[in-house]
N, CA, C and O atoms as CSV, one atom per row, in Angstrom:
chain,resi,resn,atom,element,x,y,z
A,1,MET,N,N,59.340,85.764,84.537
A,1,MET,CA,C,60.603,85.894,84.137
A,1,MET,C,C,61.403,87.227,83.932
A,1,MET,O,O,61.056,88.095,83.131
A,2,ASN,N,N,62.546,87.305,84.764
A,2,ASN,CA,C,63.155,88.656,84.957
A,2,ASN,C,C,64.610,88.647,84.346
A,2,ASN,O,O,65.598,88.332,85.008
A,3,VAL,N,N,64.647,89.018,83.034
A,3,VAL,CA,C,65.888,88.780,82.418
A,3,VAL,C,C,66.276,89.979,81.913
A,3,VAL,O,O,65.464,90.597,81.224
A,4,LYS,N,N,67.508,90.497,82.144
A,4,LYS,CA,C,68.252,91.818,81.796
A,4,LYS,C,C,68.365,91.727,80.062
A,4,LYS,O,O,68.783,90.796,79.374
A,5,PHE,N,N,67.767,93.206,79.605
A,5,PHE,CA,C,68.197,93.137,78.292
A,5,PHE,C,C,68.834,94.361,77.937
A,5,PHE,O,O,68.343,95.390,78.401
A,6,ASN,N,N,69.904,94.449,77.149
A,6,ASN,CA,C,70.625,95.437,77.017
A,6,ASN,C,C,70.464,96.116,75.896
A,6,ASN,O,O,70.644,95.608,74.789
A,7,PHE,N,N,70.062,97.494,76.110
A,7,PHE,CA,C,69.281,98.048,74.697
A,7,PHE,C,C,70.835,98.318,74.100
A,7,PHE,O,O,71.892,98.127,74.701
A,8,ASP,N,N,70.637,98.835,72.692
A,8,ASP,CA,C,71.807,99.089,72.257
A,8,ASP,C,C,71.554,100.655,71.747
A,8,ASP,O,O,71.275,101.137,70.649
A,9,HIS,N,N,71.809,101.278,73.217
A,9,HIS,CA,C,71.329,102.663,73.137
A,9,HIS,C,C,72.358,103.667,71.982
A,9,HIS,O,O,72.243,104.867,71.735
A,10,GLU,N,N,73.276,102.748,71.470
A,10,GLU,CA,C,74.021,103.442,70.309
A,10,GLU,C,C,73.325,103.788,69.048
A,10,GLU,O,O,73.486,104.842,68.432
A,11,ASN,N,N,72.404,102.647,68.657
A,11,ASN,CA,C,71.467,102.945,67.403
A,11,ASN,C,C,70.200,103.246,67.760
A,11,ASN,O,O,69.312,103.095,66.921
A,12,LEU,N,N,69.915,103.688,68.961
A,12,LEU,CA,C,68.419,104.038,69.093
A,12,LEU,C,C,67.788,105.449,67.840
A,12,LEU,O,O,66.840,105.552,67.061
A,13,ASP,N,N,68.725,106.146,68.173
A,13,ASP,CA,C,68.659,107.621,67.121
A,13,ASP,C,C,68.722,106.766,65.661
A,13,ASP,O,O,69.314,107.491,64.862
A,14,ARG,N,N,68.418,105.777,65.162
A,14,ARG,CA,C,68.560,105.399,64.017
A,14,ARG,C,C,67.203,104.647,63.140
A,14,ARG,O,O,67.141,104.008,62.089
A,15,VAL,N,N,66.118,105.118,64.232
A,15,VAL,CA,C,65.356,104.976,63.664
A,15,VAL,C,C,64.536,105.898,62.726
A,15,VAL,O,O,64.662,107.109,62.905
A,16,VAL,N,N,63.749,105.481,61.793
A,16,VAL,CA,C,62.637,106.594,60.659
A,16,VAL,C,C,61.478,105.527,60.904
A,16,VAL,O,O,61.260,104.397,61.342
A,17,TYR,N,N,60.919,106.576,60.361
A,17,TYR,CA,C,59.227,106.183,60.566
A,17,TYR,C,C,58.890,106.386,59.012
A,17,TYR,O,O,59.304,107.335,58.347
A,18,VAL,N,N,58.309,105.647,58.670
A,18,VAL,CA,C,57.361,105.360,57.143
A,18,VAL,C,C,55.861,105.592,57.288
A,18,VAL,O,O,55.284,104.846,58.079
A,19,ARG,N,N,55.250,106.374,56.743
A,19,ARG,CA,C,53.621,106.382,56.491
A,19,ARG,C,C,53.340,107.011,55.165
A,19,ARG,O,O,54.058,107.737,54.478
A,20,ALA,N,N,52.316,106.633,54.995
A,20,ALA,CA,C,51.304,106.907,53.650
A,20,ALA,C,C,51.238,108.412,53.690
A,20,ALA,O,O,51.017,108.909,54.795
A,21,VAL,N,N,51.379,109.128,52.769
A,21,VAL,CA,C,51.176,110.542,52.417
A,21,VAL,C,C,49.881,110.799,51.072
A,21,VAL,O,O,49.973,110.464,49.891
A,22,ASP,N,N,48.825,111.440,51.711
A,22,ASP,CA,C,48.343,111.644,50.151
A,22,ASP,C,C,49.055,113.136,48.969
A,22,ASP,O,O,49.155,114.322,49.285
A,23,VAL,N,N,49.425,112.497,47.658
A,23,VAL,CA,C,49.721,113.247,46.814
A,23,VAL,C,C,49.653,114.873,47.180
A,23,VAL,O,O,50.498,115.738,47.408
A,24,SER,N,N,47.684,114.809,47.089
A,24,SER,CA,C,47.590,116.161,47.371
A,24,SER,C,C,47.828,117.274,48.697
A,24,SER,O,O,47.264,118.366,48.761
A,25,GLU,N,N,48.646,116.817,49.571
A,25,GLU,CA,C,49.162,117.489,50.474
A,25,GLU,C,C,50.584,117.782,50.640
A,25,GLU,O,O,51.135,118.209,51.654
A,26,LEU,N,N,51.215,117.438,49.275
A,26,LEU,CA,C,52.491,117.782,49.032
A,26,LEU,C,C,52.961,119.195,48.310
A,26,LEU,O,O,52.082,120.023,48.549
A,27,PRO,N,N,53.773,119.643,47.701
A,27,PRO,CA,C,54.236,120.646,46.945
A,27,PRO,C,C,53.606,120.656,45.776
A,27,PRO,O,O,53.772,119.628,45.120
A,28,ALA,N,N,52.881,121.547,45.258
A,28,ALA,CA,C,52.631,121.635,43.474
A,28,ALA,C,C,54.053,120.857,42.353
A,28,ALA,O,O,54.092,120.154,41.343
A,29,ASP,N,N,54.870,121.394,43.119
A,29,ASP,CA,C,56.021,120.881,42.217
A,29,ASP,C,C,56.098,119.322,42.225
A,29,ASP,O,O,56.080,118.481,41.326
A,30,VAL,N,N,56.185,119.262,43.496
A,30,VAL,CA,C,56.331,117.699,43.570
A,30,VAL,C,C,54.907,117.194,42.924
A,30,VAL,O,O,55.033,116.461,41.944
A,31,GLN,N,N,53.846,117.432,43.262
A,31,GLN,CA,C,52.814,116.919,42.894
A,31,GLN,C,C,53.149,116.481,40.720
A,31,GLN,O,O,53.138,115.443,40.058
A,32,ALA,N,N,53.345,117.682,40.463
A,32,ALA,CA,C,53.680,117.575,38.710
A,32,ALA,C,C,54.420,116.562,38.641
A,32,ALA,O,O,54.071,116.001,37.602
A,33,GLN,N,N,55.561,115.746,39.299
A,33,GLN,CA,C,55.977,115.002,39.017
A,33,GLN,C,C,55.595,113.389,39.513
A,33,GLN,O,O,56.292,112.399,39.288
A,34,LEU,N,N,54.450,113.417,40.157
A,34,LEU,CA,C,53.777,112.384,40.378
A,34,LEU,C,C,52.451,112.438,39.571
A,34,LEU,O,O,51.596,113.284,39.831
A,35,SER,N,N,52.313,111.608,38.685
A,35,SER,CA,C,51.378,111.933,37.417
A,35,SER,C,C,50.282,110.810,37.988
A,35,SER,O,O,49.243,111.376,38.328
A,36,GLN,N,N,50.254,109.610,38.148
A,36,GLN,CA,C,49.156,108.876,38.721
A,36,GLN,C,C,48.996,108.458,39.894
A,36,GLN,O,O,48.099,107.654,40.149
A,37,GLU,N,N,50.085,109.061,41.106
A,37,GLU,CA,C,49.895,108.035,42.291
A,37,GLU,C,C,48.941,108.996,42.985
A,37,GLU,O,O,48.929,110.215,42.811
A,38,GLU,N,N,48.078,108.245,43.860
A,38,GLU,CA,C,47.553,108.898,44.945
A,38,GLU,C,C,47.853,109.596,45.995
A,38,GLU,O,O,47.509,110.685,46.454
A,39,HIS,N,N,49.077,108.149,46.501
A,39,HIS,CA,C,49.660,108.233,47.883
A,39,HIS,C,C,50.896,107.768,47.491
A,39,HIS,O,O,51.227,106.955,46.628
A,40,ILE,N,N,51.626,108.546,48.416
A,40,ILE,CA,C,53.384,108.003,48.187
A,40,ILE,C,C,53.310,107.880,49.731
A,40,ILE,O,O,52.276,107.999,50.389
A,41,TYR,N,N,54.476,107.639,50.190
A,41,TYR,CA,C,55.336,107.065,51.299
A,41,TYR,C,C,56.589,107.992,51.674
A,41,TYR,O,O,57.504,108.276,50.903
A,42,ALA,N,N,56.481,108.333,52.759
A,42,ALA,CA,C,57.165,109.462,53.370
A,42,ALA,C,C,58.141,108.955,54.506
A,42,ALA,O,O,57.666,108.300,55.433
A,43,ILE,N,N,59.628,109.268,54.455
A,43,ILE,CA,C,60.401,108.716,55.400
A,43,ILE,C,C,60.472,109.918,56.392
A,43,ILE,O,O,60.729,111.034,55.938
A,44,HIS,N,N,60.255,109.739,57.725
A,44,HIS,CA,C,60.673,110.709,58.503
A,44,HIS,C,C,61.741,110.456,59.800
A,44,HIS,O,O,61.834,109.321,60.268
A,45,SER,N,N,62.389,111.363,60.248
A,45,SER,CA,C,63.410,111.334,61.482
A,45,SER,C,C,62.529,111.360,62.473
A,45,SER,O,O,61.360,111.702,62.293
A,46,GLU,N,N,63.065,110.960,63.748
A,46,GLU,CA,C,61.996,110.972,64.939
A,46,GLU,C,C,61.885,112.229,65.368
A,46,GLU,O,O,61.424,112.191,66.509
A,47,ASP,N,N,62.079,113.337,65.018
A,47,ASP,CA,C,61.789,114.370,65.219
A,47,ASP,C,C,60.661,115.368,64.070
A,47,ASP,O,O,60.272,116.536,64.047
A,48,GLY,N,N,60.461,114.204,63.261
A,48,GLY,CA,C,59.487,115.159,62.199
A,48,GLY,C,C,59.699,115.207,60.806
A,48,GLY,O,O,58.905,115.023,59.884
A,49,GLU,N,N,61.283,115.571,60.805
A,49,GLU,CA,C,61.826,116.080,59.547
A,49,GLU,C,C,61.709,114.603,58.466
A,49,GLU,O,O,62.166,113.478,58.672
A,50,GLN,N,N,60.923,115.124,57.284
A,50,GLN,CA,C,60.686,114.463,56.266
A,50,GLN,C,C,61.854,114.335,55.392
A,50,GLN,O,O,62.169,115.274,54.660
A,51,LEU,N,N,62.631,113.054,55.418
A,51,LEU,CA,C,64.049,112.688,54.851
A,51,LEU,C,C,63.855,112.344,53.446
A,51,LEU,O,O,64.683,112.781,52.647
A,52,ALA,N,N,62.706,111.491,52.942
A,52,ALA,CA,C,62.916,111.141,51.907
A,52,ALA,C,C,61.170,110.962,51.354
A,52,ALA,O,O,60.347,111.229,52.229
A,53,LEU,N,N,60.776,110.663,50.391
A,53,LEU,CA,C,59.842,110.006,49.720
A,53,LEU,C,C,59.863,109.305,48.634
A,53,LEU,O,O,60.390,109.736,47.608
A,54,ALA,N,N,59.251,108.039,48.719
A,54,ALA,CA,C,59.296,106.665,48.068
A,54,ALA,C,C,57.813,106.514,47.383
A,54,ALA,O,O,56.766,106.947,47.865
A,55,LYS,N,N,57.953,105.851,46.235
A,55,LYS,CA,C,57.076,105.175,45.480
A,55,LYS,C,C,55.984,104.164,46.134
A,55,LYS,O,O,54.840,104.061,45.691
A,56,ASP,N,N,56.336,103.646,46.917
A,56,ASP,CA,C,55.405,102.733,47.602
A,56,ASP,C,C,56.390,101.973,48.978
A,56,ASP,O,O,57.620,102.005,48.970
A,57,ARG,N,N,55.611,101.348,50.047
A,57,ARG,CA,C,56.498,101.201,51.586
A,57,ARG,C,C,57.315,100.223,51.300
A,57,ARG,O,O,58.254,100.130,52.090
A,58,ASP,N,N,57.287,99.352,50.329
A,58,ASP,CA,C,58.564,98.515,50.161
A,58,ASP,C,C,59.893,98.867,49.661
A,58,ASP,O,O,60.960,98.271,49.810
A,59,ILE,N,N,59.548,100.244,48.870
A,59,ILE,CA,C,60.618,100.791,48.914
A,59,ILE,C,C,61.636,102.179,49.841
A,59,ILE,O,O,62.711,102.759,49.990
A,60,ALA,N,N,60.121,102.020,50.249
A,60,ALA,CA,C,60.701,103.183,51.510
A,60,ALA,C,C,61.469,102.687,52.492
A,60,ALA,O,O,62.277,103.364,53.129
A,61,PHE,N,N,61.203,101.200,52.699
A,61,PHE,CA,C,61.724,100.469,53.837
A,61,PHE,C,C,63.346,99.969,53.429
A,61,PHE,O,O,64.373,99.776,54.080
A,62,ALA,N,N,62.997,99.885,52.113
A,62,ALA,CA,C,64.415,99.417,51.110
A,62,ALA,C,C,65.242,100.839,51.421
A,62,ALA,O,O,66.411,100.682,51.773
A,63,ILE,N,N,64.883,101.827,51.351
A,63,ILE,CA,C,65.873,102.872,51.507
A,63,ILE,C,C,66.633,103.732,52.828
A,63,ILE,O,O,67.582,104.496,53.006
A,64,ALA,N,N,65.475,103.018,53.658
A,64,ALA,CA,C,65.812,103.548,55.383
A,64,ALA,C,C,66.875,102.195,55.558
A,64,ALA,O,O,67.954,102.461,56.088
A,65,ARG,N,N,66.689,101.064,55.234
A,65,ARG,CA,C,67.807,99.743,55.653
A,65,ARG,C,C,69.065,100.434,54.845
A,65,ARG,O,O,69.948,100.859,55.590
A,66,THR,N,N,69.260,100.595,53.557
A,66,THR,CA,C,69.946,100.894,52.403
A,66,THR,C,C,71.019,102.055,53.583
A,66,THR,O,O,72.118,101.796,54.072
A,67,ASN,N,N,70.362,103.043,53.704
A,67,ASN,CA,C,71.139,103.897,54.878
A,67,ASN,C,C,71.152,104.096,56.154
A,67,ASN,O,O,71.275,105.107,56.845
A,68,GLU,N,N,70.945,102.525,56.468
A,68,GLU,CA,C,71.373,101.925,57.824
A,68,GLU,C,C,70.294,102.843,59.213
A,68,GLU,O,O,70.542,103.410,60.278
A,69,PHE,N,N,69.428,102.630,58.637
A,69,PHE,CA,C,68.221,103.181,59.565
A,69,PHE,C,C,67.342,102.053,59.749
A,69,PHE,O,O,67.093,101.193,58.905
A,70,ALA,N,N,66.843,102.137,61.053
A,70,ALA,CA,C,65.627,100.788,61.113
A,70,ALA,C,C,64.262,101.403,61.021
A,70,ALA,O,O,63.921,102.255,61.841
A,71,PRO,N,N,63.362,100.957,59.930
A,71,PRO,CA,C,62.283,101.771,59.762
A,71,PRO,C,C,61.348,100.883,60.617
A,71,PRO,O,O,61.398,99.734,61.057
A,72,VAL,N,N,60.212,102.221,60.675
A,72,VAL,CA,C,59.359,101.695,61.615
A,72,VAL,C,C,57.914,102.190,60.781
A,72,VAL,O,O,57.835,103.119,59.978
A,73,SER,N,N,56.847,101.303,61.215
A,73,SER,CA,C,55.376,101.535,59.918
A,73,SER,C,C,54.860,102.678,60.837
A,73,SER,O,O,55.355,102.743,61.962
A,74,VAL,N,N,54.025,103.481,60.516
A,74,VAL,CA,C,53.133,104.616,61.338
A,74,VAL,C,C,51.947,104.473,60.498
A,74,VAL,O,O,51.916,104.248,59.288
A,75,HIS,N,N,50.785,104.668,61.470
A,75,HIS,CA,C,49.449,104.716,60.379
A,75,HIS,C,C,48.905,105.849,60.620
A,75,HIS,O,O,47.904,106.199,59.994
């Protein structure tokens, strides 16, 4: 089946990546604010810049969508 698909190139840069991060990998001042957490979720831009941290995956995806990004999970 050969069907042309028109990609929305305008929104391709609106992708962000969500991944689990060990709290021990974070700076000490951030670790101090996360008393009981073993890992949290980071939201990264396409070039790897960390944009935000969230307590759980669902919140990370909600933050991304609220800011008109398309979140993708990274393992």
